[in-house]
N, C-alpha and C positions, 0 to 999 in steps of 0.2 A: 894557929898563927897563920898558916897558909890560907885557910878559909877567909880569915879576916882581911888578909892582903888582897885576895881575889875579889872579895866584896867591895873593898875600898877602891880597887882598880876599876871595877864595873861601874860603881857610882860616879867615879871621876870621869870615866868614858862617857856615861850618859849625860853628865853635866856639860862636858865639852861638846858633845853632839848637839845638845839643846842650844848652847851658846852659839855654835857654828850655824845652826838652823836659823836662829834669830838674826844673826849677822847677815846671812844670805838673804833672808826675807827683806832686811833693810836695804840690801843692794838691788832688790827688784824694783822695776818701774812698772806700775800697773797702768795698762792702757785699755780704755773703754770707749766703744762707739756709742754715742749718746744722741738721743733726739734733741734737736735745738729748740727747747721750750723753757718756760720760766723755771720749772723744777730743776732742770740741769744747771741753770745759772745760779740758783740758790745754793746747790751743793758745791758748785765750783768755787764760790766765795769762801767756803769753809775748808777747802783742801789744804791750805797752808797750816791750819791747825792740826790736821791729821799728820802731815809730814813732820811737824814739830814734835808731836807726841811719839811717833813711831819710827821716824827716819825713812818711811816708805813714800816714794813719790807717786802721784796719780796724775795721769794725763787724760783729758777728755777730748775726743775728736767729735765735734758736733756737726750733724748733718740733718737734712729733712727726713721725715718718717718714711717716705716712699722709697728711699734708697737703702734703708737700714737692713731689711730682711736679707736681700740677696748678697749684700756685702758681708754680713755676718756668716751666712751659710758657706760662702766661699772659704772663709777661714776655718770654720768648724769641721769641714771635710778634708782639710789639708793635714799634713803630718804634724804641724805645730801651728797653733793659732797665734796670730799677731796680737789679737785682743785677749788678754788674760783675765779680764773682768768683764762680765756681760750684763748689759741692760736688756731684759727680755720682756717683750709685750705679752699680755695674756693670750693674744691670738696665736702665739707661737708655743704656748704652754702644753699643747698636745703634741706638736711636731718635734720640738727639740729633745724632750726626754725620750720620746719613742725612738728617735734616731740614735740614742745613746751618746749624745753630745755633752751632756751635763753631769757634773759630779753630784752625787747625793749629799745634801748638806747635813743630814742627820748626824753623821760622825763628828763633824765640826761643831755642831750645836751641843752635842753631848760632852765633848772634850772641853769646850770653853765654858759650859754652864749657862749658855745664852738662854734667856727666858722667853718662850714664845707665847705665854699666857696673855699678855696685853694685845697681841695681834688679833684683829677682827677676823673671826673664823671664816667668813665668806671670802675674805681676801686670800687666805691660805688655800681655800678650795678653788678659787678662781685661777690660781697659779699652779694648780696640779698637785697639791699635797695629798698623799694617801696615808694609810696607816703604816705603810712600810717605807715611805721615802718623802723627802722634801727637796724637790729639784730646784725650786726657785723661792727665794725669800721676798715677800712683798716690799716694794720700794715706795710707791705712792699710788693712790687710786685716781681714776679719772671718770668717776660716775658723773652722769649728766643731768642737768636740771635746766631751769629757765632763769636767765638774767634779764631784768627789764628795767625800764626807766620809770621811777616813781614820780618824777616831776611831770612827765607827760600824762601819766595815769591820773594825776590830780589837777591837771590844768583846767581851769574853769571854762575856757572857750572850747577846748576839745571835748570836755564832758557835755556841754550844752549841744554841741554839734552832733555828738554820738547819740544823745537822747532824741534829738530831733529826727535823725535819720533811721534809727533802729527801734525807738520806743523803749529802750533799755537803759539802765544806769551803767555808766562806765566802771568796770571793776576788773580785777585780776581774773582771768578765765578759769573756770573749774573743769572744763572738758577740752579735749583736743579740738573738737569742732568749733567751740567758742574761741579758742586761741587762733585758729586759722582765719575765722571771720574777723576777729579784732585786728589781726595782722593786715588783712586786706583793707580794712577801714583806714588804718594809719597810712598806708601807702597811697590810697586814693584821696585822702582828705587833709593830710598834714605835710609838712616839708620833709618828713623822715619816712623811710620804708618801715614796714611792720616787723620784718625779720631779717637779720643778717644771717644768710644761709651758706653752708659749706657744701655745695652741690657737686664738686668735682668727683668723677666716678672713681670708685675704689674705696679706700678706707674712709675718706671724708663723708661721702654720702651714705655709705653703709652704716657708719656709726650714727649719723644724724637721723636717718630713717628708722633705726631701731627704736628710738624714743617714741616715734609716732606709732610704731607697731605695738609696743608694750602699753602705751597709753590708751590705745584703742581696744585693748583686751586681747591682742593677738600674741602669737609666739612663733618661734622658728621650729621648735621641737616640743613634743609632749613628754610626759614623765618616762615613757618607754623609748625615747629618742626617735620617735616616728616623726617625719616631716609634716607639720601642720600649718605651714606658712600660707598656703593657698586656701584661705578660709574667708568667710564674710568679714571678720575683723581685720584680716590682712588686707583685703580689698579696700575697706574703709580707710585704713591707714595710708595705703598707697595713693588713693584718690586725694586725700587731704594733703599729703606731702606734695604731690604734683600741683595742687591748687595753690599752696603757699609759695612754691617756687615761681609760679606764673603770676600770681596776683598780690603777693605780700612781700616778696624778696627784692633784693637789689638787682640791677641790671648785671648780667654776667654771672649770676648765682651758680649756673651749671658748671662753671669752671673754677669756682672759688674754693679756697682752702681755709683751714682754721685761721691762718695768719691774716687772710683777707677779711674774715668776719671780725677779727680782733681790731683791725685798723678801722673798719667801718663803725663799729660800736664806740671805739675810743674817740673817733671824730665827731660823735654826736649825731650820726646820720641814720640811726636805726632805733626803733622802739625796744627791740628785744633780740635775743639770740638763744637758741637751744644749744647748750654748750657744756663744757666741763666746769663743774661748780667752782673749782679752784681758780677760774679766770676772774672771779669777782675782785680779789685783792689786787690783781694786776690792772684791772680797769678802774677800780675805785682808788685811783692814785692821782693826787693833785699835780704832781710833777709830770707824769707820763700822759695822763688823760684829763687835763683841766676842764674840758667841756662837759664831762659826765661825772667826775668825781663828786661824791656826796649825793648823787641822784640815782643810785642803782640799788637794786635789791635782788634777792635770790629766792626761788621757790622750787619745790618738787615739781616735776613735769606735770602740766595740766592733764588729768586723767589718773595720776597717782604713781606712775612707774616710768623711770627713765633707763637708759642704757648704763650698765655698770661695767667698768673695765679697770685695768690697772697694769702697772709695770712692776717688775721684780728684778732682783739680782741673781745671777747665776755664775758658776765657775766652770769654764770649759775643761773637759777631760784632757784635751790634747795640749796641755801646758805642763811646765815643770812642777814638781812638788813644792819648790820654794815659792813659785808664783801662786800656787793654790793656797798656801799658808798665808801669804800676804793679802790675797784677795779676800779670804775669810776675815782677816783682821780688819780690813776696811769695811766689810759688810756689817760686822757686829758693831763697829764704831758708828757708822752712818745711820743704822737703824736702831741704835740704843735710845733710851728715853731722852737723855740730855741733848743729843744732836737733833733728834726728831722734833723736840720742842723748839730748839733754835731755828730749825727749818720752818716750822709752822708759824713762827713769829715773822717770817719773811714771806709767807703765803703758801707754804707746803701743804699738800693734801694728804693728811695722815693715813696710815694703815694700822695704827695702834689706838685703841680706845682711850688709853690713859692720856694721849696727846690731845684728842678731841675734848677731853674733860679737864684739861689743865687750866688752872685759874688765870695764868698770865696770857694764855692763848685766847681764852674766851673774853678776857678784858679787852684785848686789842681787836679781836674779830668775833663779835657776838654771833654772827651768822654761821659760825662753825657748828652751832647747834642744828641749824637747818642742813648744813653739809652732812652731818651724821645721818639725818633722816633720809637724805638723798641716797647715800651709800646703802643704808639699810633697806630701802625700798627698790633699789635697782635690780634689773634683770640682765642676764648675760647673752651676748652674741654666742652662737654655737661654737664650742671649743672642741676641735679634733685636729687630726694631723694636717688637714687641708683648709684650715680656717682662713689663712691669708689668701689662698687661691679663691675661696668662696667670696671674699670681699670684692674681688674683680668681677666674678660672675654676677653677683647681686648688684654691684655698682653700675654695671653696664645696663641692666634692665631698669634700674631706678632712673638713670639718665634718659633712657629712651622714653619712659612714661612721662617724666617731668618735662621733657622737651617736646612732648606731643607727637613723637615719632612712633609710638606704640600704644595700643590700648592698655589701660591699667590691668585689665583681666589677662591679657596675653603676657604682659611683662611679669605679672605675679606668678603665673603658671610656669614660665620659663625659669624664674628665680627659684621656685620650689623644686622643679625638676633638676636644676643644676645642683641644688643642695643634696637631693636624693642620690644623684650620681656620684658626687664626691664622698658622701658618707659610705657608699658601698665599695669604694676602692680599697 
């Protein structure tokens, strides 16, 4: 009888603790520092649904990318982080776990029975998953491809002029060199520039240049993680990148950001942009961009490979257990199939293969088939503890070369040496 009473008391105690934990989680307000991009806005619209289902409030603080890293780090090294839900860029996927700032999500995944099988393996790898730990769960991908104007490519007058000047038929370029030449043609011979380019030093031009590097057959590192940037392919890529900034891009390209290129393309003032593939549904919108809606298409980067990147969700260690439980509840909700499909129908860039293949998504956005090809063929910027710092090193050299202040050979060597030095730290 005593045993039964003790067991009953223990079960009652466990139930009360679970109930108390759920109630405490409901009293938590999740705060996340988010990049101010369409993906954030898509999720933000769905937050009332999460609060209705769980009682947990979520607040997004939206800022530009350039300010995010330092603002997050300041909280992650403090006794308790103000942000108890993290949006983590893949460039920080080496730094944050190595510093011990993130919870391992594996225990949460196991306890909740959350299924990782639909997640694209390359996205899990990109964000630092190992056989022992999952520090970051993929949120969305930002692999890059080419968005271009189909109406201009099919314009009879432009086609005739191109044939007269080059002796070639106007067509979507198959190589990086062909693309840069076509870009220069558009700027010199039509009312639009050939390429809307994000040449601001740092993250914008580092991400943009990576597409040129991979499409030219170059790489940052080899299979043994030896720096191979300073190569013939790397030099070809840098020369073509500088040429496009100088002969094909808009005025002021060297200080332009992603937002600037978006506005230029939306206004109908550019033939193309090398950008994140999920930009297409944002641009192909009759209300937001009436001048180009219905006139745009997407392709894999000329040359066959673009830059592959992505964001993920993390939970900071320096927050309360109640906050951690609430944060995981949100992560499994927002990355579940139902909400991921709802996001995709608004232009989300999925990290789950079942969302790319969803019938409703493909019906609304047939180009998601090409989006999956872009993700599958993408290559990654070097991921290590100092990836964010290397963007600044590389970006400075790209800017010097594209601005004509340094020879491409010298800029490439300096960029490669900088990568070698940071990798050795």
